[in-house]
Backbone bond lengths (Angstrom), bond angles and torsions (degrees), N, CA, C in turn:
res aa  C-N    CA-C-N  psi(-1)  N-CA   C-N-CA  omega(-1)  CA-C   N-CA-C  phi
1 X - - - 1.413 - - 1.525 110.44 -
2 X 1.293 118.55 -52.65 1.496 122.30 -177.31 1.625 105.29 -65.86
3 X 1.401 117.75 -43.02 1.488 118.03 179.33 1.484 112.35 -61.30
4 X 1.341 120.66 -30.88 1.427 121.90 -173.33 1.552 110.93 -72.62
5 X 1.293 115.66 -7.01 1.440 116.05 -179.39 1.529 109.29 -113.87
6 X 1.369 117.74 26.08 1.392 125.94 -177.41 1.510 116.84 -82.22
7 X 1.320 116.37 -2.58 1.487 119.74 -176.66 1.513 114.91 115.11
8 X 1.299 113.97 -179.81 1.503 119.84 -175.71 1.555 111.49 -59.22
9 X 1.345 121.77 -44.42 1.462 124.71 -174.44 1.616 104.09 -68.74
10 X 1.400 118.59 -39.19 1.324 118.05 179.76 1.516 116.01 -60.53
11 X 1.354 111.64 -46.63 1.441 124.83 179.10 1.521 107.80 -59.20
12 X 1.372 119.10 -44.57 1.417 123.66 -176.74 1.557 110.37 -60.92
13 X 1.304 113.94 -50.39 1.616 118.78 177.58 1.472 108.89 -57.39
14 X 1.323 117.32 -44.93 1.461 117.42 -171.96 1.533 112.47 -70.62
15 X 1.352 115.51 -38.95 1.474 121.81 168.49 1.477 112.28 -52.04
16 X 1.309 118.06 -43.62 1.483 125.73 -172.78 1.505 111.50 -77.61
17 X 1.322 117.13 -14.58 1.497 118.30 -172.76 1.535 108.46 -74.29
18 X 1.321 114.91 120.17 1.458 119.74 -173.95 1.570 113.96 -63.41
19 X 1.258 112.74 124.90 1.490 116.57 -178.85 1.427 118.49 85.55
20 X 1.304 122.54 -10.67 1.468 126.41 178.61 1.492 115.31 -64.78
21 X 1.289 121.54 -52.34 1.452 127.20 -179.81 1.482 106.56 -67.12
22 X 1.303 118.65 -43.48 1.482 123.32 -178.09 1.533 111.25 -58.42
23 X 1.351 113.42 -43.55 1.502 120.51 179.03 1.441 111.83 -60.62
24 X 1.295 115.29 -47.92 1.446 122.05 -177.53 1.585 111.47 -59.83
25 X 1.288 114.37 -47.57 1.442 119.22 -179.78 1.614 108.34 -64.42
26 X 1.296 115.37 -43.57 1.463 122.79 -178.39 1.554 107.72 -59.40
27 X 1.313 115.39 -40.86 1.546 116.70 -178.04 1.567 110.49 -66.02
28 X 1.376 112.66 -46.13 1.409 116.06 -176.01 1.599 111.68 -65.86
29 X 1.322 112.99 -39.13 1.478 116.59 172.64 1.510 114.61 -51.70
30 X 1.395 113.55 -46.44 1.380 117.55 177.89 1.502 116.55 -63.88
31 X 1.328 114.23 -39.17 1.494 121.28 178.44 1.558 111.04 -60.12
32 X 1.454 114.31 -40.37 1.488 117.57 -178.60 1.523 104.41 -73.43
33 X 1.334 123.34 -38.76 1.462 123.39 -174.15 1.531 106.79 -68.42
34 X 1.333 121.55 -27.25 1.402 126.38 -176.95 1.568 110.87 -94.93
35 X 1.317 113.02 10.55 1.519 117.49 -174.55 1.457 115.37 48.83
36 X 1.279 115.05 48.57 1.472 119.93 174.53 1.556 114.32 -133.97
37 X 1.376 113.36 62.59 1.422 118.15 -177.25 1.472 118.31 -77.47
38 X 1.358 111.30 -0.26 1.509 115.48 -172.20 1.647 111.74 -106.18
39 X 1.331 113.79 3.58 1.564 108.18 -179.39 1.491 112.24 -77.81
40 X 1.341 108.09 157.52 1.568 116.04 -174.19 1.574 110.60 -60.27
41 X 1.240 115.57 -34.81 1.474 117.17 -175.96 1.473 112.84 -66.54
42 X 1.313 116.03 -35.03 1.476 122.56 176.64 1.571 107.57 -67.43
43 X 1.234 115.04 -45.34 1.501 123.78 173.96 1.606 109.14 -49.28
44 X 1.324 115.52 -55.65 1.487 122.83 175.02 1.480 112.32 -50.48
45 X 1.323 115.35 -53.74 1.366 123.31 -175.44 1.563 114.73 -56.70
46 X 1.336 111.90 -44.88 1.466 116.31 178.98 1.503 113.20 -75.62
47 X 1.294 118.41 -24.44 1.432 121.33 179.15 1.627 108.43 -74.90
48 X 1.387 115.96 -32.86 1.409 120.58 174.51 1.491 111.23 -65.56
49 X 1.431 116.35 -46.01 1.457 120.39 -175.87 1.584 107.28 -66.93
50 X 1.308 117.19 -38.01 1.482 125.32 175.10 1.532 108.33 -52.75
51 X 1.290 120.28 -52.42 1.427 123.27 177.95 1.467 114.53 -66.52
52 X 1.358 122.61 -39.60 1.360 124.87 177.77 1.548 113.28 -70.19
53 X 1.283 118.92 -15.08 1.485 121.35 177.57 1.536 110.07 -90.87
54 X 1.344 117.44 -9.83 1.485 121.41 177.90 1.530 110.45 -60.73
55 X 1.355 115.42 131.20 1.376 124.62 178.98 1.594 114.59 47.16
56 X 1.326 109.32 32.69 1.488 121.01 -176.43 1.573 108.52 -56.86
57 X 1.363 116.52 -43.05 1.473 120.47 -170.39 1.575 113.00 -63.60
58 X 1.364 112.20 -34.60 1.504 115.26 177.39 1.492 114.89 -91.49
59 X 1.351 117.61 -11.93 1.480 120.39 -172.65 1.586 108.18 -106.22
60 X 1.360 115.35 -1.68 1.440 115.81 179.18 1.640 114.45 -54.71
61 X 1.321 113.72 146.74 1.519 116.87 176.55 1.545 104.45 -58.16
62 X 1.283 116.57 153.18 1.431 124.98 178.50 1.472 115.72 -54.74
63 X 1.359 115.61 -41.38 1.478 121.25 179.70 1.556 109.37 -61.11
64 X 1.360 118.90 -40.46 1.506 115.48 178.91 1.509 111.55 -77.57
65 X 1.226 116.56 -34.95 1.531 120.38 176.61 1.485 111.85 -57.88
66 X 1.291 119.65 -42.38 1.483 124.86 -174.83 1.618 106.07 -67.54
67 X 1.334 115.33 -46.01 1.434 117.09 -173.78 1.568 109.64 -73.44
68 X 1.310 121.22 -34.54 1.367 125.10 -177.93 1.553 111.11 -79.11
69 X 1.264 118.62 -34.90 1.502 121.49 -175.71 1.488 113.86 -107.76
70 X 1.264 118.35 17.18 1.508 123.08 179.21 1.514 108.55 -61.05
71 X 1.375 115.74 -39.74 1.486 117.52 -175.77 1.415 111.13 -70.35
72 X 1.336 120.18 -20.32 1.485 122.57 -171.87 1.568 109.73 -67.73
73 X 1.368 117.12 -23.87 1.361 120.01 -178.55 1.451 115.01 -54.58
74 X 1.291 119.61 -28.16 1.446 126.86 -179.51 1.531 113.07 -73.20
75 X 1.328 116.50 -10.41 1.396 120.14 -178.92 1.545 108.42 -91.86
76 X 1.349 114.78 112.80 1.484 120.85 -176.38 1.503 114.89 -73.05
77 X 1.300 115.56 135.51 1.452 117.57 171.89 1.551 113.58 -60.73
78 X 1.317 114.27 -15.90 1.533 115.57 -179.77 1.473 110.52 -71.55
79 X 1.298 116.81 -18.07 1.533 119.17 -175.12 1.582 108.64 -80.66
80 X 1.292 117.69 -5.01 1.444 116.20 -175.10 1.509 103.71 -89.19
81 X 1.368 115.49 120.31 1.422 123.02 177.96 1.557 110.29 -122.67
82 X 1.234 117.90 145.97 1.559 119.17 178.07 1.526 106.95 -65.49
83 X 1.378 113.28 143.92 1.511 117.72 168.07 1.478 107.32 -130.12
84 X 1.408 111.89 -174.45 1.496 117.25 -169.88 1.537 107.12 -70.50
85 X 1.349 119.65 -33.82 1.416 122.03 -176.01 1.483 118.81 -120.88
86 X 1.357 113.81 25.49 1.432 116.16 176.71 1.553 104.48 168.23
87 X 1.369 114.96 170.48 1.440 127.83 -169.11 1.485 110.49 -95.16
88 X 1.376 117.90 -13.25 1.403 123.00 -172.30 1.538 111.18 -108.29
89 X 1.276 116.15 130.80 1.566 115.24 -171.70 1.586 105.35 -76.35
90 X 1.320 111.89 168.42 1.458 118.54 173.67 1.501 110.34 -69.94
91 X 1.337 115.48 -31.61 1.509 117.45 178.85 1.558 107.65 -56.52
92 X 1.329 115.87 -53.14 1.443 118.31 -171.12 1.562 108.79 -64.31
93 X 1.382 118.40 -40.19 1.437 122.24 176.58 1.538 111.85 -54.73
94 X 1.340 117.36 -47.44 1.409 121.97 -176.44 1.548 109.13 -64.62
95 X 1.360 117.70 -39.50 1.397 120.52 178.37 1.581 110.53 -61.75
96 X 1.292 113.41 -40.29 1.494 115.63 178.74 1.487 111.50 -66.03
97 X 1.307 114.13 -41.21 1.445 118.97 -179.78 1.562 116.85 -64.59
98 X 1.314 111.29 -24.76 1.492 119.09 179.96 1.600 111.32 -90.24
99 X 1.328 114.38 -3.98 1.407 120.31 178.43 1.567 112.87 -78.29
100 X 1.318 118.13 110.01 1.518 119.33 -174.25 1.589 110.38 -70.21
101 X 1.298 114.71 157.01 1.439 117.89 169.31 1.615 105.85 -84.35
102 X 1.270 116.54 156.13 1.501 120.86 169.16 1.460 108.99 -51.11
103 X 1.371 118.04 155.54 1.491 123.56 179.13 1.579 108.83 -46.63
104 X 1.298 117.29 130.52 1.440 123.28 -178.45 1.598 106.37 -68.50
105 X 1.261 121.74 134.40 1.407 124.06 178.95 1.547 110.97 -78.10
106 X 1.318 116.33 136.43 1.448 118.45 -179.07 1.429 115.17 -70.63
107 X 1.339 120.00 -21.69 1.460 126.57 -175.06 1.556 106.82 -133.50
108 X 1.263 120.59 71.96 1.498 120.59 -177.05 1.492 113.85 -66.91
109 X 1.270 118.91 153.05 1.411 124.72 178.43 1.471 109.57 -130.99
110 X 1.410 115.06 142.12 1.499 121.88 174.42 1.537 112.35 56.34
111 X 1.285 116.99 -129.96 1.446 124.03 -169.12 1.556 110.71 -65.42
112 X 1.315 114.30 -23.91 1.534 117.59 -179.97 1.537 109.94 -66.16
113 X 1.350 117.44 -21.07 1.506 123.32 -179.09 1.555 109.52 -72.94
114 X 1.318 116.64 -20.77 1.405 118.67 -169.44 1.641 113.73 -71.36
115 X 1.300 116.46 -23.87 1.418 125.85 177.59 1.553 113.17 -112.35
116 X 1.264 117.95 0.86 1.448 125.39 -171.51 1.581 110.82 -73.32
117 X 1.290 118.37 145.64 1.441 120.28 -174.37 1.526 109.85 -62.17
118 X 1.338 119.27 -30.46 1.453 120.72 172.40 1.476 116.18 -51.07
119 X 1.284 116.82 -49.64 1.393 122.77 -175.93 1.536 111.58 -73.54
120 X 1.336 115.28 -33.73 1.473 122.44 175.92 1.518 109.67 -61.86
121 X 1.307 118.92 -39.70 1.440 127.31 174.99 1.501 113.04 -63.07
122 X 1.404 113.92 -42.33 1.403 120.17 177.30 1.499 113.59 -62.07
123 X 1.384 115.73 -45.18 1.452 120.17 173.95 1.566 113.95 -51.54
124 X 1.355 107.82 -49.13 1.470 114.37 -177.49 1.511 113.12 -62.65
125 X 1.334 116.77 -38.15 1.420 127.18 178.19 1.544 108.24 -62.15
126 X 1.302 119.70 -45.52 1.431 125.71 177.97 1.562 112.64 -62.51
127 X 1.312 112.29 -43.99 1.496 120.91 177.62 1.566 109.07 -54.42
128 X 1.259 113.27 -39.93 1.491 124.51 -174.07 1.498 111.86 -78.27
129 X 1.398 115.99 -43.50 1.383 121.16 -170.18 1.515 119.81 -102.32
130 X 1.415 115.50 -24.72 1.398 113.15 -177.79 1.530 111.48 -85.49
131 X 1.297 117.05 158.46 1.462 120.97 -178.63 1.586 105.95 -119.21
132 X 1.317 120.00 7.16 1.393 124.92 177.60 1.557 109.93 -84.22
133 X 1.195 123.18 117.09 1.430 128.32 -174.66 1.551 112.37 -54.11
134 X 1.386 112.87 -43.61 1.473 117.70 -176.09 1.579 109.52 -70.66
135 X 1.349 113.24 -32.58 1.464 116.61 -178.71 1.509 108.83 -68.10
136 X 1.335 113.87 -43.88 1.490 122.18 -178.73 1.525 108.60 -63.52
137 X 1.408 119.46 -49.04 1.439 124.46 -179.80 1.471 107.43 -58.25
138 X 1.382 120.77 -48.75 1.442 121.51 -173.10 1.486 111.04 -67.79
139 X 1.327 121.38 -31.32 1.449 120.83 -179.07 1.616 109.22 -73.93
140 X 1.355 112.97 -41.96 1.460 118.39 172.23 1.558 111.05 -59.38
141 X 1.352 117.86 -39.62 1.357 123.79 -175.16 1.487 114.21 -68.86
142 X 1.371 112.40 -37.20 1.501 123.02 175.26 1.541 109.45 -56.91
143 X 1.386 110.44 -52.84 1.467 114.77 178.49 1.485 117.65 -64.95
144 X 1.357 112.41 -32.52 1.475 116.79 171.03 1.440 113.63 -59.31
145 X 1.412 115.58 -50.37 1.398 122.25 172.71 1.546 117.82 -47.60
146 X 1.332 114.06 -45.35 1.519 125.28 -169.91 1.531 106.19 -76.84
147 X 1.443 116.00 -20.68 1.507 113.80 -179.49 1.516 110.85 -108.89
148 X 1.289 119.52 13.62 1.448 122.20 -174.62 1.526 116.95 -79.59
149 X 1.318 119.77 -21.22 1.383 118.02 -178.19 1.437 116.81 -88.28
150 X 1.344 122.23 -168.03 1.478 127.04 -174.28 1.608 107.32 -118.11
151 X 1.285 120.52 2.79 1.409 119.35 -174.49 1.537 107.31 -93.13
152 X 1.361 112.68 -173.44 1.545 117.56 -174.56 1.521 113.47 -67.86
153 X 1.351 118.62 -28.66 1.455 121.86 -177.29 1.592 111.64 -65.00
154 X 1.335 117.84 -51.01 1.407 118.72 176.98 1.630 115.02 -61.04
155 X 1.316 113.85 -35.73 1.381 115.22 179.76 1.583 112.82 -72.85
156 X 1.439 116.47 -36.01 1.354 123.59 173.75 1.633 112.38 -59.41
157 X 1.314 110.41 -47.30 1.496 114.28 177.92 1.564 107.27 -62.77
158 X 1.263 120.79 -38.53 1.532 120.58 -177.69 1.495 107.68 -61.84
159 X 1.355 116.36 -42.61 1.482 118.69 177.56 1.503 112.11 -59.15
160 X 1.306 111.49 -47.34 1.479 114.42 -179.76 1.565 111.28 -58.50
161 X 1.309 117.73 -44.50 1.464 118.86 179.63 1.468 112.85 -62.56
162 X 1.314 119.34 -46.61 1.509 121.06 -175.73 1.495 113.09 -79.03
163 X 1.378 118.68 -49.91 1.392 119.89 -167.20 1.657 113.69 -98.41
164 X 1.316 114.55 -46.80 1.431 116.58 -178.22 1.453 113.98 -81.92
165 X 1.271 126.29 -32.92 1.418 126.52 -179.03 1.539 115.87 -106.08
166 X 1.356 112.53 1.76 1.491 119.64 -178.54 1.448 112.28 45.24
167 X 1.292 119.54 57.73 1.525 123.07 -174.45 1.486 117.00 -88.90
168 X 1.280 116.73 -11.17 1.507 118.63 -177.95 1.446 114.73 -59.25
169 X 1.311 125.11 -41.10 1.400 124.92 179.77 1.515 111.14 -58.92
170 X 1.255 118.81 -45.00 1.509 121.48 179.63 1.563 110.45 -64.33
171 X 1.379 116.47 -42.10 1.488 118.26 -177.56 1.569 106.80 -71.72
172 X 1.316 119.74 -36.18 1.424 120.81 178.82 1.485 113.19 -60.52
173 X 1.316 118.28 -38.22 1.479 127.66 176.75 1.469 110.22 -55.88
174 X 1.369 116.44 -37.92 1.536 118.27 -178.26 1.631 112.83 -75.12
175 X 1.392 118.09 -8.54 1.413 119.95 177.37 1.516 107.37 -70.07
176 X 1.226 123.60 -15.04 1.458 126.52 -177.23 1.531 109.31 -106.16
177 X 1.298 118.56 10.37 1.439 124.27 179.96 1.566 109.50 -64.69
178 X 1.384 114.35 138.37 1.472 120.53 178.63 1.495 109.13 -79.50
179 X 1.296 118.53 -8.81 1.531 124.13 -179.68 1.551 107.35 -92.52
180 X 1.224 113.40 112.40 1.614 118.55 -174.97 1.520 113.90 -52.95
181 X 1.464 115.04 -40.66 1.406 117.73 -175.02 1.542 114.03 -72.73
182 X 1.340 114.00 -28.37 1.436 121.94 177.54 1.606 107.93 -66.62
183 X 1.395 113.57 -47.76 1.510 122.53 -179.33 1.479 107.50 -60.15
184 X 1.392 117.68 -48.00 1.357 122.25 -175.53 1.509 111.63 -63.44
185 X 1.326 122.13 -39.75 1.500 125.07 -177.89 1.533 106.45 -73.16
186 X 1.314 120.23 -36.42 1.541 121.57 177.08 1.382 107.37 -60.40
187 X 1.344 120.41 -43.95 1.448 119.26 -173.38 1.501 109.90 -71.72
188 X 1.323 116.29 -37.18 1.506 119.97 -179.11 1.566 108.74 -64.24
189 X 1.305 117.53 -36.90 1.486 121.50 176.87 1.482 109.38 -63.06
190 X 1.379 117.14 -46.70 1.441 119.48 178.52 1.549 111.82 -58.80
191 X 1.299 114.59 -42.36 1.424 119.48 179.87 1.574 111.27 -59.33
192 X 1.291 117.18 -41.24 1.476 118.58 172.64 1.578 112.24 -65.57
193 X 1.253 116.67 -43.02 1.492 120.61 -177.87 1.545 107.22 -65.14
194 X 1.258 118.25 -32.52 1.477 121.72 -176.93 1.422 115.54 -72.54
195 X 1.326 117.08 -16.01 1.534 119.26 174.02 1.501 114.50 -70.33
196 X 1.249 114.50 -15.74 1.493 122.32 -176.27 1.641 104.73 -81.78
197 X 1.345 116.55 106.75 1.533 120.04 -175.92 1.503 110.90 -59.34
198 X 1.349 117.57 -34.14 1.414 118.67 -174.24 1.606 113.12 -77.68
199 X 1.358 114.32 -5.09 1.455 118.87 -179.64 1.557 111.98 -111.63
200 X 1.305 116.71 -7.18 1.442 119.98 -169.07 1.567 115.76 -64.35
201 X 1.376 115.60 -35.71 1.443 117.15 178.12 1.506 110.93 -66.48
202 X 1.393 117.30 -40.27 1.467 118.72 -179.04 1.542 110.27 -67.23
203 X 1.355 116.05 -40.42 1.464 118.19 -177.95 1.534 111.59 -67.39
204 X 1.368 117.41 -40.44 1.408 121.08 -179.12 1.563 111.89 -65.64
205 X 1.304 114.61 -40.82 1.586 120.43 174.89 1.432 108.40 -61.24
206 X 1.346 126.24 -40.40 1.421 130.06 -168.73 1.505 112.26 -84.48
207 X 1.407 115.63 -42.54 1.383 115.76 -166.75 1.608 116.01 -129.18
208 X 1.323 116.99 -5.80 1.432 117.22 -176.80 1.570 112.16 -61.86
209 X 1.287 119.80 -44.23 1.514 118.46 179.11 1.550 109.05 -60.41
210 X 1.341 118.14 -39.15 1.451 120.72 -178.09 1.603 107.82 -66.60
211 X 1.299 119.24 -42.99 1.480 120.43 177.20 1.540 111.77 -60.33
212 X 1.351 116.82 -38.39 1.479 118.65 175.49 1.483 112.45 -63.12
213 X 1.335 115.44 -41.64 1.513 123.29 -173.30 1.501 108.86 -64.49
214 X 1.382 118.32 -39.48 1.441 122.14 -178.02 1.632 111.39 -84.77
215 X 1.327 116.44 -3.67 1.426 118.84 -179.24 1.683 103.59 -74.98
216 X 1.322 112.45 130.47 1.514 119.52 -177.40 1.554 112.16 -66.89
217 X 1.318 119.28 158.27 1.465 120.27 178.86 1.498 111.38 -73.62
218 X 1.329 115.65 -18.56 1.489 120.17 176.59 1.494 109.40 -152.26
219 X 1.293 121.17 -179.74 1.458 120.53 -179.32 1.587 106.04 -68.23
220 X 1.411 107.43 127.96 1.562 115.25 -178.72 1.589 111.24 -66.29
221 X 1.233 114.09 167.99 1.530 121.48 -173.42 1.560 108.24 -89.35
222 X 1.306 123.51 -30.96 1.445 119.73 -175.73 1.562 113.14 -95.93
223 X 1.380 114.97 156.65 1.457 120.22 -177.75 1.390 112.85 -65.52
224 X 1.402 122.38 -38.65 1.482 125.49 177.41 1.515 109.60 -63.95
225 X 1.340 116.45 -47.65 1.495 120.47 -179.64 1.579 109.67 -67.03
226 X 1.282 116.45 -27.42 1.534 117.76 175.89 1.515 107.96 -68.04
227 X 1.304 115.26 -49.89 1.497 118.56 -177.09 1.552 109.27 -65.14
228 X 1.261 122.11 -33.19 1.470 128.74 176.83 1.569 107.35 -59.24
229 X 1.339 112.15 -50.54 1.365 121.41 -175.92 1.570 109.94 -63.92
230 X 1.351 118.94 -42.69 1.363 120.90 177.25 1.549 113.99 -63.13
231 X 1.417 114.79 -38.58 1.455 116.02 178.57 1.541 111.72 -69.83
232 X 1.401 116.57 -32.78 1.517 115.62 174.04 1.492 110.54 -63.42
233 X 1.272 119.83 -35.20 1.520 120.51 -175.78 1.485 107.27 -72.09
234 X 1.348 120.45 -39.33 1.471 121.09 178.92 1.489 110.14 -71.59
235 X 1.248 121.57 -35.22 1.466 124.67 174.98 1.526 110.40 -62.13
236 X 1.337 119.92 -42.77 1.415 126.61 177.74 1.594 110.54 -66.61
237 X 1.400 110.25 -35.83 1.476 115.12 176.78 1.592 109.91 -60.06
238 X 1.321 111.34 -45.35 1.423 116.83 -176.74 1.458 111.59 -64.47
239 X 1.377 120.68 -40.71 1.466 125.06 -176.61 1.573 112.55 -75.22
240 X 1.310 115.45 -25.77 1.508 117.10 -175.52 1.503 111.98 -101.02
241 X 1.335 118.89 -19.26 1.417 122.16 -168.11 1.523 112.26 -52.41
242 X 1.277 116.52 -41.85 1.465 124.41 -175.55 1.550 114.06 -111.27
243 X 1.305 114.48 4.33 1.406 118.54 -175.33 1.508 112.62 -132.34
244 X 1.422 109.93 107.04 1.514 118.33 173.83 1.532 113.78 -60.59
245 X 1.270 115.75 -33.41 1.454 125.35 177.86 1.559 108.64 -60.83
246 X 1.297 115.55 -48.54 1.532 118.39 -175.59 1.542 106.81 -75.31
247 X 1.334 118.33 -31.92 1.461 112.32 174.79 1.481 116.09 -70.08
248 X 1.386 114.32 -28.01 1.539 118.44 170.85 1.535 111.13 -68.64
249 X 1.235 114.83 -32.85 1.527 119.43 178.80 1.495 107.03 -66.30
250 X 1.348 118.47 -46.38 1.407 120.06 179.52 1.602 109.88 -61.59
251 X 1.181 114.69 -39.60 1.529 119.91 173.58 1.586 113.38 -60.91
252 X 1.260 115.87 -44.26 1.463 120.09 -175.31 1.489 111.87 -73.12
253 X 1.379 117.66 -22.16 1.428 122.00 179.19 1.540 111.64 -95.04
254 X 1.304 114.14 14.97 1.567 124.38 170.55 1.480 109.76 67.10
255 X 1.366 115.05 37.33 1.528 118.40 -177.43 1.497 109.65 -84.02
256 X 1.293 121.01 -31.52 1.480 123.90 -172.49 1.477 113.59 -57.25
257 X 1.374 121.26 -45.76 1.461 115.91 178.47 1.609 116.78 -63.26
258 X 1.417 112.96 -31.79 1.468 115.07 176.94 1.605 108.90 -68.53
259 X 1.324 116.45 -43.64 1.516 118.71 -179.99 1.436 109.74 -58.92
260 X 1.327 118.13 -44.82 1.470 124.24 179.55 1.566 108.39 -56.74
261 X 1.345 115.91 -54.47 1.431 120.57 -177.07 1.554 112.80 -58.91
262 X 1.276 115.41 -36.93 1.526 118.12 178.17 1.499 111.99 -70.13
263 X 1.341 112.70 -39.48 1.535 118.74 -176.06 1.490 112.06 -63.24
264 X 1.380 122.71 -26.42 1.471 120.48 -167.23 1.411 108.92 -98.54
265 X 1.429 120.70 1.48 1.489 119.26 172.27 1.482 107.38 -74.85
266 X 1.416 112.26 129.37 1.501 115.54 -176.04 1.616 112.49 -112.54
267 X 1.291 114.29 18.10 1.451 117.34 178.63 1.519 108.42 -70.10
268 X 1.322 116.18 134.66 1.412 116.57 175.75 1.476 122.60 -59.90
269 X 1.353 109.53 -31.52 1.498 117.49 176.99 1.483 117.74 -59.35
270 X 1.362 111.31 -32.33 1.456 120.86 -175.46 1.449 111.76 -113.18
271 X 1.371 121.19 20.29 1.482 122.51 -172.72 1.503 109.35 -67.21
272 X 1.306 123.16 -28.98 1.457 124.09 179.24 1.529 114.55 -54.87
273 X 1.325 114.75 -45.66 1.460 121.94 176.87 1.499 108.16 -66.08
274 X 1.312 117.17 -49.50 1.577 119.40 -175.09 1.502 111.10 -64.68
275 X 1.302 119.23 -37.82 1.440 121.97 177.47 1.552 110.23 -65.31
276 X 1.347 115.31 -43.93 1.510 116.14 178.01 1.494 113.56 -61.02
277 X 1.350 112.84 -39.13 1.564 117.43 -179.15 1.606 106.20 -68.28
278 X 1.273 114.83 -36.29 1.471 115.27 -177.85 1.565 111.27 -67.49
279 X 1.293 112.31 -37.83 1.555 113.50 -179.84 1.479 106.31 -69.28
280 X 1.382 121.00 -36.33 1.428 123.10 178.83 1.527 108.66 -62.09
281 X 1.326 118.76 -46.46 1.465 119.80 -178.01 1.610 110.50 -60.70
282 X 1.311 111.72 -43.81 1.410 119.82 -179.00 1.645 107.54 -52.82
283 X 1.335 114.43 -51.81 1.400 119.83 -178.52 1.522 114.49 -64.50
284 X 1.405 115.80 -37.90 1.430 118.58 -179.03 1.600 106.93 -64.28
285 X 1.340 116.44 -37.80 1.521 118.31 -178.19 1.416 111.13 -61.65
286 X 1.396 122.79 -24.01 1.410 123.90 -175.59 1.556 112.20 -69.25
287 X 1.374 115.08 -15.22 1.554 114.18 175.56 1.510 103.35 -86.00
288 X 1.295 114.52 96.29 1.484 122.40 179.76 1.528 111.20 -62.06
289 X 1.247 121.23 -30.95 1.461 123.26 -179.09 1.567 111.20 -65.47
290 X 1.332 114.81 -17.10 1.597 116.28 179.49 1.482 111.44 -97.89
291 X 1.266 120.85 -3.93 1.486 124.37 -174.72 1.546 110.83 -48.69
292 X 1.283 119.45 -46.17 1.383 121.28 177.34 1.499 116.92 -65.63
293 X 1.268 116.92 -34.27 1.446 123.73 176.73 1.491 109.65 -67.92
294 X 1.414 115.16 -46.25 1.466 121.24 175.96 1.538 112.25 -54.73
295 X 1.268 114.12 -46.58 1.494 116.79 -177.80 1.571 112.24 -65.16
296 X 1.288 116.01 -35.72 1.434 117.79 174.50 1.486 114.44 -61.37
């Protein structure tokens, strides 16, 4: 577990170690089958896999990278146009999200297991069944790592989490965790998932009211809570940017006064949350059909 956090070279060596990843997955599967998701060894195994999934998209061996990203060559760099909140246009994002992964192997080996649907389902099972905070946080964190990029693999993992494995209820339950790091990681995962335009309606329907409910009445006092608040605002931004219906749902769940209160805090220490809230407000105002409701 310590060695797996030793940096890029350490991760590379461990991913290449024959049988290591397979053994970790095998152990966790056995623990879940035996209804023992809370033992310390399972926690250690998940934390190792969490670390090995960090920056996986850019650290993949060349052979995997070529097979996974072969389709991306059809995406022209000319399609990239500057936007208000990023340098990549929505058209390019949608093209990437529509790019399928190669056929998933039924019996993955080694590094292939790290993004396989079998392990994704294991993480979701541990999130739902384990009561160990570190196990929950590592499972959420592994999924966060796997959905962090912009290529076809992160979006394929996101689709598996949301649509194929029905993972949103388990993730949503973690939003009420009393452990700040677990809550923060759950929100960060939802932020990654919400970037996928094809999943935004499902995510908004399932978790938008919960996100609004955990949004504080003003900028929170701790750094972790401040980062969590910023991530909530950016997730809500993703969910409402292209959907007037989702913006109306935010309004009906009394989210607007909270967002306004967070946005007007000008303390440098908490500017991250205030800036995120301001970006969200700017986006909400773009729905001109809601202006009268906003004014009320």
